[in-house]
Z-matrix of the N, CA and C atoms (Angstrom, degrees):
N
C 1 1.440
C 2 1.520 1 109.19
N 3 1.329 2 113.79 1 153.67
C 4 1.463 3 120.62 2 -173.21
C 5 1.521 4 108.56 3 -147.37
N 6 1.330 5 117.07 4 133.94
C 7 1.458 6 118.96 5 173.20
C 8 1.525 7 108.84 6 -81.45
N 9 1.324 8 115.59 7 150.40
C 10 1.463 9 120.69 8 -178.34
C 11 1.519 10 109.37 9 -155.78
N 12 1.328 11 115.44 10 163.05
C 13 1.462 12 121.57 11 174.12
C 14 1.525 13 107.46 12 -114.51
N 15 1.328 14 116.53 13 131.74
C 16 1.465 15 121.42 14 177.95
C 17 1.522 16 107.90 15 -74.07
N 18 1.339 17 116.23 16 124.28
C 19 1.463 18 120.59 17 -177.38
C 20 1.529 19 112.36 18 -112.95
N 21 1.317 20 117.79 19 -1.23
C 22 1.456 21 120.14 20 179.07
C 23 1.518 22 111.27 21 170.30
N 24 1.318 23 115.13 22 -173.30
C 25 1.459 24 120.35 23 177.00
C 26 1.525 25 108.42 24 -132.99
N 27 1.308 26 116.05 25 166.17
C 28 1.463 27 121.22 26 -177.50
C 29 1.525 28 109.56 27 -124.80
N 30 1.314 29 115.24 28 148.74
C 31 1.456 30 121.97 29 173.97
C 32 1.514 31 107.63 30 -128.01
N 33 1.308 32 115.42 31 145.76
C 34 1.458 33 120.02 32 179.82
C 35 1.518 34 109.01 33 -139.58
N 36 1.317 35 116.09 34 134.86
C 37 1.458 36 119.43 35 177.37
C 38 1.518 37 110.95 36 -80.24
N 39 1.329 38 115.69 37 -24.46
C 40 1.462 39 120.66 38 177.41
C 41 1.521 40 107.50 39 -128.60
N 42 1.336 41 116.21 40 125.98
C 43 1.458 42 121.41 41 179.43
C 44 1.516 43 109.23 42 -132.20
N 45 1.313 44 114.78 43 160.25
C 46 1.460 45 120.48 44 169.24
C 47 1.522 46 106.87 45 -59.75
N 48 1.302 47 117.71 46 143.81
C 49 1.475 48 121.19 47 -174.79
C 50 1.532 49 113.23 48 -56.77
N 51 1.318 50 118.04 49 -27.96
C 52 1.466 51 120.49 50 179.99
C 53 1.531 52 112.33 51 -75.36
N 54 1.339 53 117.58 52 -13.48
C 55 1.460 54 121.73 53 -179.00
C 56 1.526 55 113.73 54 -102.93
N 57 1.322 56 117.27 55 -2.88
C 58 1.466 57 120.38 56 179.66
C 59 1.532 58 108.72 57 -63.04
N 60 1.320 59 116.01 58 128.11
C 61 1.456 60 121.46 59 -179.03
C 62 1.519 61 114.18 60 82.52
N 63 1.319 62 117.91 61 1.27
C 64 1.464 63 122.06 62 179.73
C 65 1.523 64 109.70 63 -98.06
N 66 1.316 65 116.60 64 150.29
C 67 1.462 66 122.64 65 -178.98
C 68 1.525 67 109.67 66 -93.03
N 69 1.330 68 115.48 67 133.71
C 70 1.460 69 121.98 68 177.41
C 71 1.522 70 109.06 69 -117.47
N 72 1.322 71 116.68 70 132.46
C 73 1.461 72 121.43 71 177.64
C 74 1.522 73 109.54 72 -123.89
N 75 1.325 74 114.83 73 160.66
C 76 1.463 75 121.21 74 176.39
C 77 1.522 76 106.42 75 -104.58
N 78 1.321 77 116.14 76 123.56
C 79 1.465 78 121.43 77 -176.61
C 80 1.522 79 110.25 78 -125.10
N 81 1.327 80 115.35 79 137.23
C 82 1.462 81 122.31 80 177.34
C 83 1.521 82 108.83 81 -97.50
N 84 1.347 83 118.55 82 110.29
C 85 1.465 84 120.54 83 175.91
C 86 1.524 85 110.39 84 -61.16
N 87 1.342 86 115.38 85 145.62
C 88 1.469 87 120.64 86 -175.93
C 89 1.520 88 111.90 87 -125.82
N 90 1.338 89 114.80 88 148.67
C 91 1.456 90 122.22 89 170.31
C 92 1.529 91 108.26 90 -82.49
N 93 1.320 92 117.78 91 171.42
C 94 1.464 93 121.06 92 176.99
C 95 1.522 94 112.19 93 -60.05
N 96 1.319 95 116.45 94 -29.14
C 97 1.468 96 121.24 95 179.43
C 98 1.529 97 112.17 96 -75.02
N 99 1.333 98 117.45 97 -11.89
C 100 1.457 99 121.66 98 -177.96
C 101 1.514 100 113.61 99 95.52
N 102 1.347 101 116.87 100 -4.48
C 103 1.460 102 121.21 101 177.39
C 104 1.527 103 110.18 102 -77.21
N 105 1.328 104 115.75 103 157.37
C 106 1.465 105 121.48 104 179.15
C 107 1.526 106 110.77 105 -63.28
N 108 1.307 107 115.90 106 140.39
C 109 1.466 108 122.84 107 177.77
C 110 1.522 109 108.50 108 -117.30
N 111 1.330 110 115.51 109 76.39
C 112 1.453 111 120.50 110 -179.51
C 113 1.521 112 112.18 111 91.76
N 114 1.327 113 116.59 112 -173.01
C 115 1.463 114 120.91 113 -177.55
C 116 1.535 115 111.55 114 -76.71
N 117 1.338 116 117.39 115 160.75
C 118 1.463 117 120.41 116 175.58
C 119 1.526 118 111.36 117 -61.74
N 120 1.335 119 115.73 118 155.06
C 121 1.465 120 122.31 119 -177.71
C 122 1.521 121 110.53 120 -119.75
N 123 1.322 122 116.62 121 147.15
C 124 1.451 123 122.83 122 171.30
C 125 1.522 124 106.71 123 -88.19
N 126 1.338 125 116.60 124 121.68
C 127 1.458 126 121.88 125 -167.55
C 128 1.527 127 110.61 126 -127.37
N 129 1.307 128 116.36 127 139.55
C 130 1.459 129 122.96 128 174.81
C 131 1.525 130 108.64 129 -78.98
N 132 1.345 131 116.51 130 125.88
C 133 1.466 132 120.81 131 -175.73
C 134 1.521 133 110.29 132 -121.15
N 135 1.307 134 117.20 133 117.54
C 136 1.464 135 120.78 134 176.19
C 137 1.529 136 111.47 135 -112.95
N 138 1.349 137 117.16 136 3.34
C 139 1.457 138 121.21 137 -178.35
C 140 1.527 139 113.40 138 -100.02
N 141 1.322 140 117.48 139 -10.68
C 142 1.458 141 120.24 140 178.38
C 143 1.509 142 115.02 141 80.48
N 144 1.331 143 117.97 142 36.35
C 145 1.463 144 120.20 143 179.38
C 146 1.529 145 110.48 144 -71.20
N 147 1.328 146 115.05 145 159.42
C 148 1.457 147 122.00 146 -178.06
C 149 1.519 148 110.73 147 -118.31
N 150 1.314 149 116.08 148 165.65
C 151 1.457 150 121.32 149 176.66
C 152 1.532 151 108.96 150 -57.62
N 153 1.321 152 116.51 151 130.77
C 154 1.460 153 122.93 152 -179.30
C 155 1.514 154 113.77 153 97.71
N 156 1.326 155 118.57 154 -15.14
C 157 1.465 156 121.78 155 179.74
C 158 1.522 157 111.41 156 -69.82
N 159 1.328 158 115.78 157 143.14
C 160 1.463 159 121.63 158 170.18
C 161 1.517 160 106.70 159 -88.53
N 162 1.335 161 116.17 160 132.31
C 163 1.457 162 121.27 161 -177.39
C 164 1.519 163 110.37 162 -132.80
N 165 1.314 164 115.25 163 166.65
C 166 1.456 165 122.29 164 172.41
C 167 1.520 166 106.21 165 -111.33
N 168 1.328 167 116.05 166 127.51
C 169 1.465 168 121.96 167 -179.30
C 170 1.514 169 109.95 168 -105.18
N 171 1.318 170 115.29 169 153.18
C 172 1.457 171 120.75 170 172.59
C 173 1.523 172 108.81 171 -133.15
N 174 1.317 173 116.03 172 146.25
C 175 1.458 174 120.96 173 175.39
C 176 1.526 175 110.42 174 -106.42
N 177 1.319 176 116.40 175 16.02
C 178 1.459 177 122.38 176 179.53
C 179 1.527 178 109.62 177 -71.15
N 180 1.292 179 117.39 178 120.12
C 181 1.459 180 122.11 179 -178.72
C 182 1.518 181 113.79 180 -62.65
N 183 1.321 182 117.60 181 -29.44
C 184 1.462 183 119.28 182 -179.38
C 185 1.526 184 111.07 183 -69.23
N 186 1.317 185 119.04 184 -27.35
C 187 1.467 186 121.93 185 176.27
C 188 1.524 187 110.03 186 -66.05
N 189 1.328 188 117.01 187 -43.07
C 190 1.467 189 121.46 188 177.94
C 191 1.526 190 109.93 189 -65.16
N 192 1.313 191 117.10 190 -40.71
C 193 1.464 192 121.04 191 178.02
C 194 1.527 193 110.68 192 -62.09
N 195 1.331 194 117.39 193 -42.16
C 196 1.468 195 121.20 194 178.22
C 197 1.527 196 111.50 195 -63.00
N 198 1.330 197 117.41 196 -40.64
C 199 1.457 198 122.10 197 -177.67
C 200 1.525 199 111.29 198 -69.93
N 201 1.327 200 116.53 199 -45.92
C 202 1.466 201 120.50 200 -173.10
C 203 1.526 202 113.59 201 -93.67
N 204 1.316 203 116.79 202 -22.38
C 205 1.464 204 119.59 203 -175.23
C 206 1.515 205 112.99 204 74.23
N 207 1.332 206 116.85 205 15.88
C 208 1.460 207 121.92 206 -177.57
C 209 1.524 208 110.71 207 -123.81
N 210 1.325 209 115.71 208 133.72
C 211 1.466 210 120.86 209 177.20
C 212 1.525 211 112.37 210 -81.30
N 213 1.327 212 117.83 211 -10.72
C 214 1.464 213 121.08 212 -175.48
C 215 1.530 214 112.70 213 -115.09
N 216 1.320 215 117.65 214 19.36
C 217 1.463 216 121.23 215 179.27
C 218 1.535 217 109.37 216 -65.66
N 219 1.346 218 117.87 217 132.38
C 220 1.466 219 120.42 218 -177.82
C 221 1.532 220 114.05 219 -79.15
N 222 1.328 221 118.83 220 -5.87
C 223 1.461 222 120.80 221 -179.20
C 224 1.523 223 110.48 222 -70.00
N 225 1.321 224 116.00 223 141.94
C 226 1.460 225 120.58 224 177.56
C 227 1.519 226 111.28 225 -107.48
N 228 1.322 227 117.46 226 -43.27
C 229 1.455 228 122.70 227 -175.11
C 230 1.518 229 110.98 228 -101.83
N 231 1.339 230 116.07 229 144.49
C 232 1.459 231 121.36 230 174.44
C 233 1.521 232 109.73 231 -144.73
N 234 1.326 233 115.43 232 155.59
C 235 1.466 234 121.66 233 176.08
C 236 1.515 235 107.59 234 -78.88
N 237 1.340 236 116.64 235 127.47
C 238 1.461 237 119.12 236 178.73
C 239 1.519 238 112.01 237 -116.86
N 240 1.351 239 117.00 238 -2.18
C 241 1.455 240 119.04 239 178.10
C 242 1.510 241 112.32 240 -173.03
N 243 1.338 242 115.23 241 155.21
C 244 1.459 243 122.25 242 174.73
C 245 1.520 244 108.26 243 -107.90
N 246 1.328 245 117.05 244 135.16
C 247 1.457 246 121.89 245 -179.76
C 248 1.522 247 108.99 246 -90.65
N 249 1.342 248 117.43 247 126.64
C 250 1.469 249 121.19 248 178.30
C 251 1.501 250 111.22 249 -74.03
């Protein structure tokens, strides 16, 4: 798991069939100090986070499978929690 800040959202005219109707956001992973930890990530969001929200990300494939209902979804990262 990784903390991150949502910095935007993404739109696509063509998506993998498992992502149709799903929300994608751009999240910047963070270190404990609050500095960026690598490049921003394209993340599957089923919780409805907004730009500026702190979130917890997971790269667990079973989380993506649970969200999409597809075993062949190409997404790796998903939002698994919002930080208060």
